[in-house]
C-alpha positions as CSV (number, residue, x, y, z in Angstrom):
1,M,31.1,-69.6,4.6
2,P,33.4,-72.5,3.9
3,M,37.1,-72.2,4.9
4,I,39.2,-70.3,2.3
5,T,42.1,-72.4,1.0
6,S,43.3,-70.4,-1.9
7,I,43.4,-66.8,-3.1
8,A,41.0,-67.7,-5.9
9,E,38.3,-68.5,-3.3
10,L,38.2,-65.1,-1.7
11,P,34.9,-63.3,-2.1
12,F,36.4,-60.4,-4.1
13,A,33.2,-59.1,-5.7
14,E,32.2,-56.0,-7.7
15,R,30.3,-53.7,-5.5
16,P,28.7,-50.2,-5.8
17,V,31.6,-47.8,-5.3
18,L,30.0,-45.8,-2.5
19,E,29.3,-49.0,-0.5
20,L,32.7,-50.4,-1.4
21,L,34.5,-47.4,0.0
22,R,32.0,-46.9,2.9
23,L,30.8,-43.6,1.6
24,D,27.2,-44.6,1.6
25,D,26.6,-43.2,5.1
26,P,25.5,-39.5,4.9
27,A,26.4,-39.1,8.5
28,R,30.1,-40.1,8.0
29,T,32.3,-37.3,9.2
30,A,35.6,-39.2,9.4
31,P,37.2,-42.3,8.0
32,D,36.4,-45.5,9.7
33,L,39.8,-46.8,10.7
34,D,38.4,-50.2,11.5
35,Y,36.9,-50.7,8.1
36,A,38.6,-53.6,6.2
37,G,36.2,-54.1,3.3
38,F,37.5,-55.2,-0.1
39,G,36.2,-55.6,-3.6
40,H,36.2,-53.7,-6.9
41,A,34.2,-51.1,-8.8
42,R,34.4,-49.3,-12.0
43,V,34.2,-45.5,-12.0
44,D,34.0,-42.8,-14.7
45,R,36.2,-40.5,-12.7
46,V,38.2,-40.3,-9.5
47,T,40.5,-37.6,-8.1
48,L,43.7,-38.8,-6.5
49,A,44.5,-36.0,-4.1
50,G,48.1,-35.6,-3.0
51,A,51.5,-35.4,-4.6
52,G,51.6,-37.1,-7.9
53,G,47.9,-37.4,-8.1
54,G,45.3,-35.9,-10.4
55,E,42.1,-36.9,-12.1
56,V,41.8,-40.5,-13.5
57,R,39.1,-41.3,-15.9
58,D,37.5,-44.7,-16.6
59,A,39.2,-46.7,-13.9
60,R,38.7,-49.9,-12.0
61,L,39.2,-49.4,-8.3
62,L,40.6,-52.4,-6.4
63,A,39.8,-51.8,-2.7
64,L,42.2,-53.8,-0.6
65,H,43.4,-53.8,3.0
66,S,47.0,-54.0,4.0
67,A,47.7,-56.1,7.0
68,D,48.1,-53.8,10.1
69,D,51.1,-55.9,11.3
70,G,52.3,-56.9,7.8
71,E,56.0,-57.4,7.0
72,A,57.9,-54.5,5.6
73,L,58.6,-55.4,2.0
74,A,60.4,-53.2,-0.5
75,D,58.4,-54.2,-3.5
76,D,55.2,-55.9,-2.3
77,V,52.4,-55.4,0.3
78,E,51.0,-58.0,2.6
79,L,47.2,-57.9,2.4
80,E,44.6,-59.0,4.9
81,F,41.1,-60.1,4.0
82,V,38.8,-60.0,7.0
83,L,36.1,-62.7,6.7
84,D,33.2,-63.7,8.9
85,D,35.3,-66.6,10.4
86,G,38.7,-65.0,10.6
87,S,41.2,-63.5,8.2
88,V,43.4,-64.6,5.3
89,A,46.7,-63.0,4.3
90,A,48.2,-62.8,0.8
91,L,50.8,-60.8,-1.0
92,L,49.5,-58.2,-3.3
93,S,51.6,-59.6,-6.2
94,A,50.0,-63.1,-5.8
95,F,46.5,-61.6,-5.4
96,L,46.8,-59.5,-8.5
97,A,48.2,-62.4,-10.5
98,R,45.2,-64.4,-9.7
99,W,42.4,-61.8,-9.7
100,L,43.3,-59.2,-12.3
101,P,42.4,-61.6,-15.2
102,R,39.0,-62.2,-13.6
103,V,38.0,-58.6,-12.9
104,R,39.6,-56.6,-15.8
105,G,37.5,-55.2,-18.5
106,D,38.2,-52.5,-21.0
107,E,38.9,-49.8,-18.4
108,R,41.7,-47.3,-19.1
109,A,43.3,-47.4,-15.7
110,L,43.6,-49.3,-12.4
111,V,43.7,-47.7,-9.0
112,L,44.8,-49.6,-5.9
113,V,42.7,-48.2,-3.1
114,M,45.1,-49.6,-0.5
115,C,47.2,-48.3,2.3
116,N,50.9,-48.9,1.7
117,P,52.3,-48.3,5.2
118,H,55.9,-49.4,4.4
119,R,55.9,-47.4,1.1
120,A,56.6,-50.4,-1.1
121,T,57.6,-49.6,-4.7
122,L,55.4,-51.7,-6.9
123,A,56.4,-53.1,-10.3
124,L,53.5,-54.3,-12.5
125,A,53.6,-54.9,-16.2
126,L,50.0,-54.2,-17.4
127,D,48.5,-52.6,-20.6
128,V,47.0,-49.7,-18.6
129,P,48.4,-47.3,-16.0
130,V,48.2,-48.4,-12.4
131,Y,48.0,-45.9,-9.6
132,Y,48.9,-46.7,-6.0
133,A,49.7,-44.7,-2.9
134,L,52.7,-44.4,-0.6
135,G,51.3,-44.4,3.0
136,D,47.6,-44.3,4.0
137,V,44.6,-43.7,1.7
138,T,41.3,-42.3,2.7
139,S,38.2,-41.9,0.6
140,W,35.9,-38.9,0.5
141,L,33.1,-37.4,-1.5
142,S,33.9,-33.7,-2.3
143,D,31.4,-31.0,-1.6
144,D,30.1,-31.4,-5.2
145,G,29.7,-35.2,-4.8
146,E,32.9,-36.2,-6.7
147,L,34.9,-39.2,-5.5
148,E,38.3,-38.4,-4.0
149,L,41.1,-40.7,-2.8
150,I,43.5,-38.9,-0.6
151,A,47.1,-39.9,0.1
152,E,50.4,-38.2,0.8
153,T,51.9,-39.4,-2.4
154,W,50.6,-41.2,-5.5
155,R,52.7,-43.3,-7.9
156,K,51.9,-44.3,-11.5
157,I,53.1,-47.3,-13.2
158,G,52.9,-47.3,-17.0
């Protein structure tokens, strides 16, 4: 893969949701804390488990990885994109400004599947609600096969 020189060149692709969230392994019994995959998927329904959560219908999930050693910012998150030949850092605000126009469709909500270790308060002006977590996020399939994203606290913008 050629060297990435801009946010626009990141391989941020649409992927099947179970693969994207690493839920496609039936033997999985715990979150893979080393997984740093990223991409997006559209889902009919997802449950946001935790304070402020609930069921979200017709959503685009944006799976992102916050940098483990990222700077503590009050209103933004430092992202890390792990690639075959290294990693690339970008601020969430800059990433969304560049990528949302490319991946948005007519979905009714956006969900940022992203740990927010410094509990940044995000401010986005979009035409649909945006959900994001404070703290860590883990993904699970419930006993009945429904997608769940678990966080201590969920916030909704819009």
